[in-house]
MILUM-533662 format. One record per residue (C-alpha): x, y, z; residue number from 1. Coordinates in nm, 4 decimals, padded with zeros to 6 digits, m for minus. Each point is the difference from the previous one (the first is absolute). Layout:
BEGIN
<rec><c1>X</c1><c2>Y</c2><c3>Z</c3><num>NUM</num></rec>
...
***
This chain:
BEGIN
<rec><c1>m17.8520</c1><c2>m10.7260</c2><c3>m11.7632</c3><num>1</num></rec>
<rec><c1>00.3209</c1><c2>m00.0439</c2><c3>00.2022</c3><num>2</num></rec>
<rec><c1>00.3323</c1><c2>m00.0016</c2><c3>m00.1842</c3><num>3</num></rec>
<rec><c1>00.0635</c1><c2>m00.3583</c2><c3>00.1115</c3><num>4</num></rec>
<rec><c1>m00.3267</c1><c2>m00.1125</c2><c3>m00.1596</c3><num>5</num></rec>
<rec><c1>00.0789</c1><c2>00.1937</c2><c3>m00.3195</c3><num>6</num></rec>
<rec><c1>00.3421</c1><c2>m00.1656</c2><c3>m00.0203</c3><num>7</num></rec>
<rec><c1>m00.1419</c1><c2>m00.3482</c2><c3>00.0525</c3><num>8</num></rec>
<rec><c1>m00.2620</c1><c2>00.0597</c2><c3>m00.2708</c3><num>9</num></rec>
<rec><c1>00.2617</c1><c2>00.1393</c2><c3>m00.2392</c3><num>10</num></rec>
<rec><c1>00.2264</c1><c2>m00.3021</c2><c3>00.0490</c3><num>11</num></rec>
<rec><c1>m00.2794</c1><c2>m00.2586</c2><c3>m00.0213</c3><num>12</num></rec>
<rec><c1>m00.1627</c1><c2>00.1549</c2><c3>m00.3082</c3><num>13</num></rec>
<rec><c1>00.1156</c1><c2>m00.1639</c2><c3>m00.3229</c3><num>14</num></rec>
<rec><c1>m00.0128</c1><c2>00.3261</c2><c3>m00.1947</c3><num>15</num></rec>
<rec><c1>00.1429</c1><c2>00.2674</c2><c3>00.2282</c3><num>16</num></rec>
<rec><c1>00.2163</c1><c2>00.3089</c2><c3>m00.0184</c3><num>17</num></rec>
<rec><c1>00.3008</c1><c2>m00.1931</c2><c3>00.1283</c3><num>18</num></rec>
<rec><c1>00.2937</c1><c2>m00.0033</c2><c3>m00.2400</c3><num>19</num></rec>
<rec><c1>00.0283</c1><c2>m00.3066</c2><c3>m00.2211</c3><num>20</num></rec>
<rec><c1>00.3530</c1><c2>m00.1315</c2><c3>m00.0064</c3><num>21</num></rec>
<rec><c1>00.1875</c1><c2>m00.0308</c2><c3>m00.3299</c3><num>22</num></rec>
<rec><c1>m00.0135</c1><c2>m00.3487</c2><c3>m00.1595</c3><num>23</num></rec>
<rec><c1>00.3716</c1><c2>m00.0515</c2><c3>00.0655</c3><num>24</num></rec>
<rec><c1>m00.0565</c1><c2>00.0651</c2><c3>00.3723</c3><num>25</num></rec>
<rec><c1>m00.2831</c1><c2>m00.2576</c2><c3>00.0089</c3><num>26</num></rec>
<rec><c1>00.2408</c1><c2>m00.2524</c2><c3>m00.1511</c3><num>27</num></rec>
<rec><c1>00.2717</c1><c2>00.0926</c2><c3>00.2496</c3><num>28</num></rec>
<rec><c1>m00.2437</c1><c2>m00.0544</c2><c3>00.2909</c3><num>29</num></rec>
<rec><c1>m00.0664</c1><c2>m00.3517</c2><c3>m00.1297</c3><num>30</num></rec>
<rec><c1>00.3778</c1><c2>m00.0540</c2><c3>m00.0159</c3><num>31</num></rec>
<rec><c1>00.0332</c1><c2>00.1168</c2><c3>00.3620</c3><num>32</num></rec>
<rec><c1>m00.2600</c1><c2>m00.2640</c2><c3>00.0967</c3><num>33</num></rec>
<rec><c1>00.1823</c1><c2>m00.2860</c2><c3>m00.1728</c3><num>34</num></rec>
<rec><c1>00.3049</c1><c2>m00.1388</c2><c3>00.1796</c3><num>35</num></rec>
<rec><c1>00.1049</c1><c2>m00.1897</c2><c3>m00.3141</c3><num>36</num></rec>
<rec><c1>00.0320</c1><c2>00.3070</c2><c3>m00.2232</c3><num>37</num></rec>
<rec><c1>00.3425</c1><c2>00.0284</c2><c3>m00.1611</c3><num>38</num></rec>
<rec><c1>00.2137</c1><c2>00.3059</c2><c3>m00.0694</c3><num>39</num></rec>
<rec><c1>m00.0547</c1><c2>m00.0673</c2><c3>m00.3716</c3><num>40</num></rec>
<rec><c1>m00.3788</c1><c2>00.0141</c2><c3>00.0404</c3><num>41</num></rec>
<rec><c1>00.0149</c1><c2>00.3250</c2><c3>00.1998</c3><num>42</num></rec>
<rec><c1>00.2376</c1><c2>00.1548</c2><c3>m00.2573</c3><num>43</num></rec>
<rec><c1>m00.2381</c1><c2>m00.1022</c2><c3>m00.2792</c3><num>44</num></rec>
<rec><c1>m00.2978</c1><c2>00.1678</c2><c3>00.1737</c3><num>45</num></rec>
<rec><c1>00.1891</c1><c2>00.3249</c2><c3>00.0729</c3><num>46</num></rec>
<rec><c1>00.1313</c1><c2>00.0132</c2><c3>m00.3590</c3><num>47</num></rec>
<rec><c1>m00.3595</c1><c2>00.0594</c2><c3>m00.1199</c3><num>48</num></rec>
<rec><c1>00.0148</c1><c2>00.3458</c2><c3>00.1586</c3><num>49</num></rec>
<rec><c1>00.2816</c1><c2>00.1978</c2><c3>m00.1589</c3><num>50</num></rec>
<rec><c1>m00.0306</c1><c2>00.2935</c2><c3>00.2400</c3><num>51</num></rec>
<rec><c1>00.0282</c1><c2>m00.2248</c2><c3>00.3037</c3><num>52</num></rec>
<rec><c1>00.2888</c1><c2>m00.1913</c2><c3>m00.1594</c3><num>53</num></rec>
<rec><c1>00.1936</c1><c2>00.3223</c2><c3>m00.0634</c3><num>54</num></rec>
<rec><c1>m00.0532</c1><c2>00.1240</c2><c3>00.3572</c3><num>55</num></rec>
<rec><c1>00.1084</c1><c2>m00.3304</c2><c3>00.1546</c3><num>56</num></rec>
<rec><c1>00.3147</c1><c2>m00.0089</c2><c3>m00.2173</c3><num>57</num></rec>
<rec><c1>00.0769</c1><c2>00.3594</c2><c3>00.1039</c3><num>58</num></rec>
<rec><c1>m00.0544</c1><c2>m00.0950</c2><c3>00.3624</c3><num>59</num></rec>
<rec><c1>00.2286</c1><c2>m00.3049</c2><c3>m00.0219</c3><num>60</num></rec>
<rec><c1>00.2722</c1><c2>00.2323</c2><c3>m00.1362</c3><num>61</num></rec>
<rec><c1>m00.0545</c1><c2>00.2663</c2><c3>00.2684</c3><num>62</num></rec>
<rec><c1>00.2215</c1><c2>00.0802</c2><c3>00.2993</c3><num>63</num></rec>
<rec><c1>m00.2605</c1><c2>m00.1700</c2><c3>00.2228</c3><num>64</num></rec>
<rec><c1>00.1230</c1><c2>m00.3383</c2><c3>m00.1290</c3><num>65</num></rec>
<rec><c1>00.3605</c1><c2>00.1067</c2><c3>m00.0782</c3><num>66</num></rec>
<rec><c1>00.0806</c1><c2>m00.2415</c2><c3>m00.2856</c3><num>67</num></rec>
<rec><c1>00.3477</c1><c2>00.0065</c2><c3>m00.1557</c3><num>68</num></rec>
<rec><c1>m00.1182</c1><c2>m00.1387</c2><c3>m00.3352</c3><num>69</num></rec>
<rec><c1>m00.2956</c1><c2>00.1367</c2><c3>m00.1992</c3><num>70</num></rec>
<rec><c1>m00.3305</c1><c2>m00.1855</c2><c3>00.0430</c3><num>71</num></rec>
<rec><c1>m00.1468</c1><c2>m00.0402</c2><c3>m00.3488</c3><num>72</num></rec>
<rec><c1>m00.2759</c1><c2>m00.2633</c2><c3>00.0266</c3><num>73</num></rec>
<rec><c1>m00.3077</c1><c2>m00.0238</c2><c3>00.2190</c3><num>74</num></rec>
<rec><c1>00.1060</c1><c2>m00.3506</c2><c3>00.1086</c3><num>75</num></rec>
<rec><c1>00.3288</c1><c2>00.1409</c2><c3>00.1280</c3><num>76</num></rec>
<rec><c1>m00.1888</c1><c2>00.2897</c2><c3>00.1649</c3><num>77</num></rec>
<rec><c1>m00.2086</c1><c2>m00.2555</c2><c3>00.1906</c3><num>78</num></rec>
<rec><c1>00.3163</c1><c2>m00.1673</c2><c3>00.1316</c3><num>79</num></rec>
<rec><c1>00.1508</c1><c2>00.3384</c2><c3>00.1010</c3><num>80</num></rec>
<rec><c1>m00.3105</c1><c2>00.1483</c2><c3>00.1606</c3><num>81</num></rec>
<rec><c1>m00.1444</c1><c2>m00.3264</c2><c3>00.1321</c3><num>82</num></rec>
<rec><c1>m00.3003</c1><c2>m00.2047</c2><c3>m00.1103</c3><num>83</num></rec>
<rec><c1>m00.2421</c1><c2>00.1221</c2><c3>00.2676</c3><num>84</num></rec>
<rec><c1>00.1352</c1><c2>00.3550</c2><c3>m00.0078</c3><num>85</num></rec>
<rec><c1>m00.0708</c1><c2>00.0197</c2><c3>m00.3737</c3><num>86</num></rec>
<rec><c1>m00.3560</c1><c2>m00.1182</c2><c3>00.0621</c3><num>87</num></rec>
<rec><c1>m00.0466</c1><c2>00.2577</c2><c3>00.2786</c3><num>88</num></rec>
<rec><c1>00.1410</c1><c2>00.2878</c2><c3>m00.2038</c3><num>89</num></rec>
<rec><c1>m00.2093</c1><c2>m00.0954</c2><c3>m00.3044</c3><num>90</num></rec>
<rec><c1>m00.3156</c1><c2>m00.0165</c2><c3>00.2158</c3><num>91</num></rec>
<rec><c1>00.0834</c1><c2>00.3328</c2><c3>00.1634</c3><num>92</num></rec>
<rec><c1>00.0589</c1><c2>00.1693</c2><c3>m00.3349</c3><num>93</num></rec>
<rec><c1>m00.3254</c1><c2>m00.1412</c2><c3>m00.1377</c3><num>94</num></rec>
<rec><c1>m00.2043</c1><c2>00.1165</c2><c3>00.2983</c3><num>95</num></rec>
<rec><c1>00.1638</c1><c2>00.3446</c2><c3>00.0079</c3><num>96</num></rec>
<rec><c1>m00.0478</c1><c2>00.0541</c2><c3>m00.3733</c3><num>97</num></rec>
<rec><c1>m00.3725</c1><c2>m00.0677</c2><c3>00.0381</c3><num>98</num></rec>
<rec><c1>m00.0428</c1><c2>00.2894</c2><c3>00.2481</c3><num>99</num></rec>
<rec><c1>00.2629</c1><c2>00.2541</c2><c3>m00.1077</c3><num>100</num></rec>
<rec><c1>m00.2480</c1><c2>00.1881</c2><c3>m00.2176</c3><num>101</num></rec>
<rec><c1>m00.2034</c1><c2>00.0962</c2><c3>00.3088</c3><num>102</num></rec>
<rec><c1>00.0369</c1><c2>00.3526</c2><c3>00.1351</c3><num>103</num></rec>
<rec><c1>m00.0528</c1><c2>00.1756</c2><c3>00.3308</c3><num>104</num></rec>
<rec><c1>00.1188</c1><c2>m00.2951</c2><c3>00.2047</c3><num>105</num></rec>
<rec><c1>00.0248</c1><c2>00.0273</c2><c3>00.3786</c3><num>106</num></rec>
<rec><c1>00.3309</c1><c2>m00.1894</c2><c3>00.0045</c3><num>107</num></rec>
<rec><c1>00.3290</c1><c2>00.0603</c2><c3>m00.1809</c3><num>108</num></rec>
<rec><c1>00.0263</c1><c2>m00.3129</c2><c3>m00.2207</c3><num>109</num></rec>
<rec><c1>00.3682</c1><c2>00.0595</c2><c3>m00.0720</c3><num>110</num></rec>
<rec><c1>00.0856</c1><c2>00.0133</c2><c3>00.3710</c3><num>111</num></rec>
<rec><c1>m00.2240</c1><c2>m00.3036</c2><c3>00.0684</c3><num>112</num></rec>
<rec><c1>00.1688</c1><c2>m00.2111</c2><c3>m00.2714</c3><num>113</num></rec>
<rec><c1>00.3478</c1><c2>00.0981</c2><c3>00.1249</c3><num>114</num></rec>
<rec><c1>m00.1144</c1><c2>m00.0998</c2><c3>00.3501</c3><num>115</num></rec>
<rec><c1>m00.1151</c1><c2>m00.3371</c2><c3>m00.1381</c3><num>116</num></rec>
<rec><c1>00.3368</c1><c2>m00.0596</c2><c3>m00.1685</c3><num>117</num></rec>
<rec><c1>00.1718</c1><c2>00.0868</c2><c3>00.3293</c3><num>118</num></rec>
<rec><c1>m00.2202</c1><c2>m00.2426</c2><c3>00.1959</c3><num>119</num></rec>
<rec><c1>00.0649</c1><c2>m00.2763</c2><c3>m00.2557</c3><num>120</num></rec>
<rec><c1>00.3764</c1><c2>00.0651</c2><c3>00.0163</c3><num>121</num></rec>
<rec><c1>00.0109</c1><c2>m00.0185</c2><c3>00.3811</c3><num>122</num></rec>
<rec><c1>m00.2399</c1><c2>m00.2965</c2><c3>00.0153</c3><num>123</num></rec>
<rec><c1>00.2270</c1><c2>m00.2063</c2><c3>m00.2211</c3><num>124</num></rec>
<rec><c1>00.3038</c1><c2>00.0834</c2><c3>00.2158</c3><num>125</num></rec>
<rec><c1>m00.1838</c1><c2>m00.0862</c2><c3>00.3240</c3><num>126</num></rec>
<rec><c1>m00.1260</c1><c2>m00.3254</c2><c3>m00.1515</c3><num>127</num></rec>
<rec><c1>00.3528</c1><c2>m00.0985</c2><c3>m00.1104</c3><num>128</num></rec>
<rec><c1>00.1179</c1><c2>00.0474</c2><c3>00.3596</c3><num>129</num></rec>
<rec><c1>m00.2889</c1><c2>m00.1758</c2><c3>00.1729</c3><num>130</num></rec>
<rec><c1>m00.1685</c1><c2>m00.2430</c2><c3>m00.2405</c3><num>131</num></rec>
<rec><c1>00.1855</c1><c2>m00.0394</c2><c3>m00.3338</c3><num>132</num></rec>
<rec><c1>m00.2713</c1><c2>m00.2323</c2><c3>m00.1308</c3><num>133</num></rec>
<rec><c1>m00.2446</c1><c2>00.2907</c2><c3>m00.0361</c3><num>134</num></rec>
<rec><c1>00.2528</c1><c2>00.2612</c2><c3>m00.1216</c3><num>135</num></rec>
<rec><c1>m00.0970</c1><c2>m00.0509</c2><c3>m00.3644</c3><num>136</num></rec>
<rec><c1>m00.3732</c1><c2>00.0068</c2><c3>00.0651</c3><num>137</num></rec>
<rec><c1>m00.0257</c1><c2>00.3049</c2><c3>00.2257</c3><num>138</num></rec>
<rec><c1>00.0891</c1><c2>00.2678</c2><c3>m00.2564</c3><num>139</num></rec>
<rec><c1>m00.3432</c1><c2>m00.0062</c2><c3>m00.1700</c3><num>140</num></rec>
<rec><c1>m00.2299</c1><c2>00.0462</c2><c3>00.3026</c3><num>141</num></rec>
<rec><c1>00.2473</c1><c2>00.2507</c2><c3>00.1497</c3><num>142</num></rec>
<rec><c1>m00.0017</c1><c2>00.2061</c2><c3>m00.3205</c3><num>143</num></rec>
<rec><c1>m00.3806</c1><c2>m00.0091</c2><c3>m00.0323</c3><num>144</num></rec>
<rec><c1>m00.0978</c1><c2>00.0200</c2><c3>00.3695</c3><num>145</num></rec>
<rec><c1>m00.1556</c1><c2>00.3495</c2><c3>m00.0286</c3><num>146</num></rec>
<rec><c1>m00.2023</c1><c2>m00.0629</c2><c3>m00.3160</c3><num>147</num></rec>
<rec><c1>m00.3254</c1><c2>00.0680</c2><c3>00.1883</c3><num>148</num></rec>
<rec><c1>00.1122</c1><c2>00.3591</c2><c3>00.0615</c3><num>149</num></rec>
<rec><c1>00.0105</c1><c2>00.0543</c2><c3>m00.3770</c3><num>150</num></rec>
<rec><c1>m00.3658</c1><c2>m00.1042</c2><c3>m00.0329</c3><num>151</num></rec>
<rec><c1>m00.1063</c1><c2>00.2153</c2><c3>00.2965</c3><num>152</num></rec>
<rec><c1>00.1866</c1><c2>00.2964</c2><c3>m00.1492</c3><num>153</num></rec>
<rec><c1>m00.1403</c1><c2>m00.0466</c2><c3>m00.3516</c3><num>154</num></rec>
<rec><c1>m00.3638</c1><c2>m00.0912</c2><c3>00.0699</c3><num>155</num></rec>
<rec><c1>m00.0718</c1><c2>00.1600</c2><c3>00.3396</c3><num>156</num></rec>
<rec><c1>00.1992</c1><c2>00.3248</c2><c3>m00.0182</c3><num>157</num></rec>
<rec><c1>m00.2030</c1><c2>00.2142</c2><c3>00.2421</c3><num>158</num></rec>
<rec><c1>m00.0460</c1><c2>m00.2779</c2><c3>00.2530</c3><num>159</num></rec>
<rec><c1>00.3687</c1><c2>m00.0878</c2><c3>m00.0096</c3><num>160</num></rec>
<rec><c1>00.0984</c1><c2>00.3625</c2><c3>00.0466</c3><num>161</num></rec>
<rec><c1>m00.2121</c1><c2>m00.0088</c2><c3>00.3163</c3><num>162</num></rec>
<rec><c1>00.1828</c1><c2>m00.3188</c2><c3>00.1097</c3><num>163</num></rec>
<rec><c1>00.3374</c1><c2>00.1680</c2><c3>m00.0439</c3><num>164</num></rec>
<rec><c1>m00.1113</c1><c2>00.3102</c2><c3>00.1878</c3><num>165</num></rec>
<rec><c1>m00.1326</c1><c2>m00.2203</c2><c3>00.2836</c3><num>166</num></rec>
<rec><c1>00.3361</c1><c2>m00.1835</c2><c3>00.0129</c3><num>167</num></rec>
<rec><c1>00.2022</c1><c2>00.3226</c2><c3>00.0146</c3><num>168</num></rec>
<rec><c1>m00.2235</c1><c2>00.1800</c2><c3>00.2496</c3><num>169</num></rec>
<rec><c1>m00.0200</c1><c2>m00.3000</c2><c3>00.2344</c3><num>170</num></rec>
<rec><c1>00.3593</c1><c2>m00.1176</c2><c3>m00.0604</c3><num>171</num></rec>
<rec><c1>m00.1264</c1><c2>m00.3472</c2><c3>m00.0896</c3><num>172</num></rec>
<rec><c1>00.1314</c1><c2>m00.2509</c2><c3>m00.2574</c3><num>173</num></rec>
<rec><c1>m00.1754</c1><c2>00.0093</c2><c3>m00.3366</c3><num>174</num></rec>
<rec><c1>m00.1399</c1><c2>m00.3545</c2><c3>00.0228</c3><num>175</num></rec>
<rec><c1>m00.1539</c1><c2>00.0857</c2><c3>00.3432</c3><num>176</num></rec>
<rec><c1>m00.1554</c1><c2>00.3161</c2><c3>m00.1467</c3><num>177</num></rec>
<rec><c1>m00.1356</c1><c2>m00.1887</c2><c3>m00.3033</c3><num>178</num></rec>
<rec><c1>m00.1783</c1><c2>m00.2422</c2><c3>00.2329</c3><num>179</num></rec>
<rec><c1>m00.1297</c1><c2>00.2848</c2><c3>00.2173</c3><num>180</num></rec>
<rec><c1>m00.1381</c1><c2>00.2024</c2><c3>m00.2916</c3><num>181</num></rec>
<rec><c1>m00.0700</c1><c2>m00.2522</c2><c3>m00.2782</c3><num>182</num></rec>
<rec><c1>m00.0438</c1><c2>m00.3223</c2><c3>00.2027</c3><num>183</num></rec>
<rec><c1>00.2587</c1><c2>m00.1682</c2><c3>m00.2233</c3><num>184</num></rec>
<rec><c1>00.3771</c1><c2>00.0358</c2><c3>m00.0331</c3><num>185</num></rec>
<rec><c1>00.2254</c1><c2>m00.0137</c2><c3>m00.3061</c3><num>186</num></rec>
<rec><c1>00.1375</c1><c2>m00.3455</c2><c3>00.0897</c3><num>187</num></rec>
<rec><c1>m00.3490</c1><c2>m00.1533</c2><c3>m00.0122</c3><num>188</num></rec>
<rec><c1>m00.0772</c1><c2>00.1887</c2><c3>m00.3227</c3><num>189</num></rec>
<rec><c1>00.3269</c1><c2>m00.1236</c2><c3>m00.1558</c3><num>190</num></rec>
<rec><c1>m00.1014</c1><c2>m00.3591</c2><c3>00.0782</c3><num>191</num></rec>
<rec><c1>m00.3507</c1><c2>00.0481</c2><c3>m00.1453</c3><num>192</num></rec>
<rec><c1>00.1492</c1><c2>00.1388</c2><c3>m00.3225</c3><num>193</num></rec>
<rec><c1>00.2544</c1><c2>m00.2793</c2><c3>m00.0207</c3><num>194</num></rec>
<rec><c1>m00.2748</c1><c2>m00.2575</c2><c3>00.0449</c3><num>195</num></rec>
<rec><c1>m00.1982</c1><c2>00.1608</c2><c3>m00.2829</c3><num>196</num></rec>
<rec><c1>00.3080</c1><c2>m00.0069</c2><c3>m00.2219</c3><num>197</num></rec>
<rec><c1>00.0798</c1><c2>m00.3648</c2><c3>00.0906</c3><num>198</num></rec>
<rec><c1>00.3294</c1><c2>00.0690</c2><c3>00.1764</c3><num>199</num></rec>
<rec><c1>00.1413</c1><c2>m00.3053</c2><c3>00.1810</c3><num>200</num></rec>
<rec><c1>m00.0130</c1><c2>m00.0215</c2><c3>00.3818</c3><num>201</num></rec>
<rec><c1>00.3804</c1><c2>00.0374</c2><c3>00.0161</c3><num>202</num></rec>
<rec><c1>m00.0477</c1><c2>00.3641</c2><c3>m00.1051</c3><num>203</num></rec>
<rec><c1>m00.3467</c1><c2>00.0766</c2><c3>00.1351</c3><num>204</num></rec>
<rec><c1>00.0276</c1><c2>m00.1253</c2><c3>00.3599</c3><num>205</num></rec>
<rec><c1>00.3250</c1><c2>00.1776</c2><c3>00.1055</c3><num>206</num></rec>
<rec><c1>m00.1505</c1><c2>00.3236</c2><c3>m00.1424</c3><num>207</num></rec>
<rec><c1>m00.3271</c1><c2>m00.0567</c2><c3>00.1848</c3><num>208</num></rec>
<rec><c1>00.1731</c1><c2>m00.0458</c2><c3>00.3373</c3><num>209</num></rec>
<rec><c1>00.2948</c1><c2>00.2399</c2><c3>m00.0210</c3><num>210</num></rec>
<rec><c1>m00.1524</c1><c2>00.2236</c2><c3>00.2705</c3><num>211</num></rec>
<rec><c1>m00.1111</c1><c2>m00.2863</c2><c3>00.2259</c3><num>212</num></rec>
<rec><c1>00.2487</c1><c2>m00.2776</c2><c3>m00.0834</c3><num>213</num></rec>
<rec><c1>m00.0713</c1><c2>m00.2046</c2><c3>00.3093</c3><num>214</num></rec>
<rec><c1>m00.3531</c1><c2>m00.0620</c2><c3>m00.1296</c3><num>215</num></rec>
<rec><c1>00.1395</c1><c2>m00.1390</c2><c3>m00.3263</c3><num>216</num></rec>
<rec><c1>m00.0307</c1><c2>m00.3700</c2><c3>m00.0867</c3><num>217</num></rec>
<rec><c1>00.3145</c1><c2>m00.1556</c2><c3>00.1433</c3><num>218</num></rec>
<rec><c1>00.1607</c1><c2>m00.0936</c2><c3>m00.3338</c3><num>219</num></rec>
<rec><c1>00.0065</c1><c2>00.3688</c2><c3>m00.1044</c3><num>220</num></rec>
<rec><c1>00.0627</c1><c2>00.1558</c2><c3>00.3420</c3><num>221</num></rec>
<rec><c1>00.3755</c1><c2>00.0506</c2><c3>m00.0422</c3><num>222</num></rec>
<rec><c1>m00.0548</c1><c2>00.1770</c2><c3>m00.3339</c3><num>223</num></rec>
<rec><c1>m00.2647</c1><c2>00.2273</c2><c3>00.1542</c3><num>224</num></rec>
<rec><c1>00.2290</c1><c2>00.0754</c2><c3>00.2976</c3><num>225</num></rec>
<rec><c1>00.2885</c1><c2>00.0897</c2><c3>m00.2310</c3><num>226</num></rec>
<rec><c1>m00.2149</c1><c2>00.2305</c2><c3>m00.2153</c3><num>227</num></rec>
<rec><c1>m00.1348</c1><c2>00.1658</c2><c3>00.3159</c3><num>228</num></rec>
<rec><c1>00.3523</c1><c2>00.0731</c2><c3>00.1237</c3><num>229</num></rec>
<rec><c1>00.1357</c1><c2>00.0946</c2><c3>m00.3459</c3><num>230</num></rec>
<rec><c1>m00.2893</c1><c2>00.2444</c2><c3>m00.0433</c3><num>231</num></rec>
<rec><c1>00.0959</c1><c2>00.1673</c2><c3>00.3286</c3><num>232</num></rec>
<rec><c1>00.3751</c1><c2>00.0074</c2><c3>m00.0812</c3><num>233</num></rec>
<rec><c1>m00.0598</c1><c2>00.1487</c2><c3>m00.3468</c3><num>234</num></rec>
<rec><c1>m00.2071</c1><c2>00.2787</c2><c3>00.1568</c3><num>235</num></rec>
<rec><c1>00.2724</c1><c2>00.0617</c2><c3>00.2613</c3><num>236</num></rec>
<rec><c1>00.2611</c1><c2>00.0164</c2><c3>m00.2779</c3><num>237</num></rec>
<rec><c1>m00.2105</c1><c2>00.2627</c2><c3>m00.1808</c3><num>238</num></rec>
<rec><c1>00.0063</c1><c2>m00.1866</c2><c3>m00.3328</c3><num>239</num></rec>
<rec><c1>m00.3172</c1><c2>00.0878</c2><c3>m00.1913</c3><num>240</num></rec>
<rec><c1>m00.3189</c1><c2>00.0666</c2><c3>00.1943</c3><num>241</num></rec>
<rec><c1>m00.2941</c1><c2>m00.2247</c2><c3>00.0785</c3><num>242</num></rec>
<rec><c1>m00.2321</c1><c2>00.2818</c2><c3>00.1062</c3><num>243</num></rec>
<rec><c1>00.0248</c1><c2>m00.1228</c2><c3>00.3584</c3><num>244</num></rec>
<rec><c1>00.0766</c1><c2>00.2740</c2><c3>00.2574</c3><num>245</num></rec>
<rec><c1>00.0900</c1><c2>m00.2425</c2><c3>00.2825</c3><num>246</num></rec>
<rec><c1>00.2356</c1><c2>m00.2902</c2><c3>m00.0810</c3><num>247</num></rec>
<rec><c1>m00.0842</c1><c2>m00.3004</c2><c3>00.2200</c3><num>248</num></rec>
<rec><c1>00.0980</c1><c2>m00.3626</c2><c3>00.0276</c3><num>249</num></rec>
<rec><c1>m00.1353</c1><c2>m00.2718</c2><c3>00.2248</c3><num>250</num></rec>
<rec><c1>00.1506</c1><c2>m00.0522</c2><c3>00.3449</c3><num>251</num></rec>
<rec><c1>00.3319</c1><c2>m00.1922</c2><c3>00.0006</c3><num>252</num></rec>
<rec><c1>m00.0116</c1><c2>m00.0397</c2><c3>m00.3808</c3><num>253</num></rec>
<rec><c1>00.3816</c1><c2>m00.0359</c2><c3>m00.0390</c3><num>254</num></rec>
<rec><c1>00.0120</c1><c2>m00.2721</c2><c3>00.2663</c3><num>255</num></rec>
<rec><c1>m00.2960</c1><c2>m00.1851</c2><c3>m00.1544</c3><num>256</num></rec>
<rec><c1>00.1739</c1><c2>00.0030</c2><c3>m00.3387</c3><num>257</num></rec>
<rec><c1>00.3424</c1><c2>m00.0795</c2><c3>00.1425</c3><num>258</num></rec>
<rec><c1>00.2088</c1><c2>00.3141</c2><c3>m00.0564</c3><num>259</num></rec>
<rec><c1>00.1895</c1><c2>00.2240</c2><c3>00.2421</c3><num>260</num></rec>
<rec><c1>m00.0309</c1><c2>00.3767</c2><c3>00.0452</c3><num>261</num></rec>
<rec><c1>00.3454</c1><c2>00.0417</c2><c3>m00.1549</c3><num>262</num></rec>
<rec><c1>m00.1209</c1><c2>m00.1775</c2><c3>m00.3161</c3><num>263</num></rec>
<rec><c1>m00.2958</c1><c2>00.2404</c2><c3>m00.0151</c3><num>264</num></rec>
<rec><c1>00.2302</c1><c2>00.3027</c2><c3>00.0193</c3><num>265</num></rec>
<rec><c1>00.2224</c1><c2>m00.1523</c2><c3>m00.2684</c3><num>266</num></rec>
<rec><c1>m00.3052</c1><c2>m00.0696</c2><c3>m00.2202</c3><num>267</num></rec>
<rec><c1>m00.1228</c1><c2>00.3600</c2><c3>00.0262</c3><num>268</num></rec>
<rec><c1>00.3490</c1><c2>00.1310</c2><c3>m00.0875</c3><num>269</num></rec>
<rec><c1>00.0241</c1><c2>m00.2375</c2><c3>m00.2991</c3><num>270</num></rec>
<rec><c1>m00.3400</c1><c2>00.1111</c2><c3>m00.1267</c3><num>271</num></rec>
<rec><c1>00.0912</c1><c2>00.3699</c2><c3>00.0308</c3><num>272</num></rec>
<rec><c1>00.3180</c1><c2>m00.0666</c2><c3>m00.2000</c3><num>273</num></rec>
<rec><c1>m00.2030</c1><c2>m00.1826</c2><c3>m00.2645</c3><num>274</num></rec>
<rec><c1>m00.2564</c1><c2>00.2788</c2><c3>m00.0384</c3><num>275</num></rec>
<rec><c1>00.1401</c1><c2>00.1318</c2><c3>m00.3302</c3><num>276</num></rec>
<rec><c1>m00.0056</c1><c2>m00.3538</c2><c3>m00.1449</c3><num>277</num></rec>
<rec><c1>m00.3610</c1><c2>m00.0452</c2><c3>00.1158</c3><num>278</num></rec>
<rec><c1>m00.0932</c1><c2>00.3296</c2><c3>m00.1660</c3><num>279</num></rec>
<rec><c1>00.1570</c1><c2>m00.1214</c2><c3>m00.3243</c3><num>280</num></rec>
<rec><c1>m00.1983</c1><c2>m00.3242</c2><c3>00.0390</c3><num>281</num></rec>
<rec><c1>m00.3142</c1><c2>00.2153</c2><c3>00.0343</c3><num>282</num></rec>
<rec><c1>00.0868</c1><c2>00.2169</c2><c3>m00.3001</c3><num>283</num></rec>
<rec><c1>00.0544</c1><c2>m00.2995</c2><c3>m00.2281</c3><num>284</num></rec>
<rec><c1>m00.3126</c1><c2>m00.1874</c2><c3>00.1047</c3><num>285</num></rec>
<rec><c1>m00.2334</c1><c2>00.2999</c2><c3>m00.0268</c3><num>286</num></rec>
<rec><c1>00.1374</c1><c2>00.1847</c2><c3>m00.3058</c3><num>287</num></rec>
***
């Protein structure tokens, strides 16, 4: 049986080896799907999980967010970090915690999570410059865009090692090599997982199309373009590691998004300077 067929069966099967998300994460996904959810409701849901609450309070008080006054309540943490950012971080922590017990992985999860934080950081900055209306919403799909790689690495270790070797030997991007060897790439797998877990389209579709943004449904195309470019810039900045040996972006990506080459250079420099803050972000959210 081909890996693609095994994956499809695993995802479609009600009882499968896939990680089940913590109850609090299920509730947070429903919050992400409801445009009328209030800060109070989100704070109430997060408060059920003391470990998550403590990490988010630590994060709000970290140098990443540079607050002058101590953040002491989860409601205040939501206002400091941002409503959608809190949701994204909580989802990321929940997903990571469900696979951190696995050993012998073919990818460095620490480096991958740092890469995701870098991509989310750049994506938000690019969105603020080009389409402020999506700046709040882009953090979550940007942070979680490589989730499919985690599943490949955990459940198909040997096959994914072969994918990585193929990518390095042929100097090809990882998503290209996944398609060549497994007949499915991590962006498609991310979308299949998100569908299973009832993620809203606002998260799922930009993740699904971050390697081929021009095929994205038009309402999510700008988000997918930004994540595509931010992914490339984070790799060029050397912040974290996505497992990809050849950083690529689509042709004329900056122009299609609406940013100049000088802004790209500035963005890479800013991200490099923020690396220590991103590493603290990682440490807090994964401790």
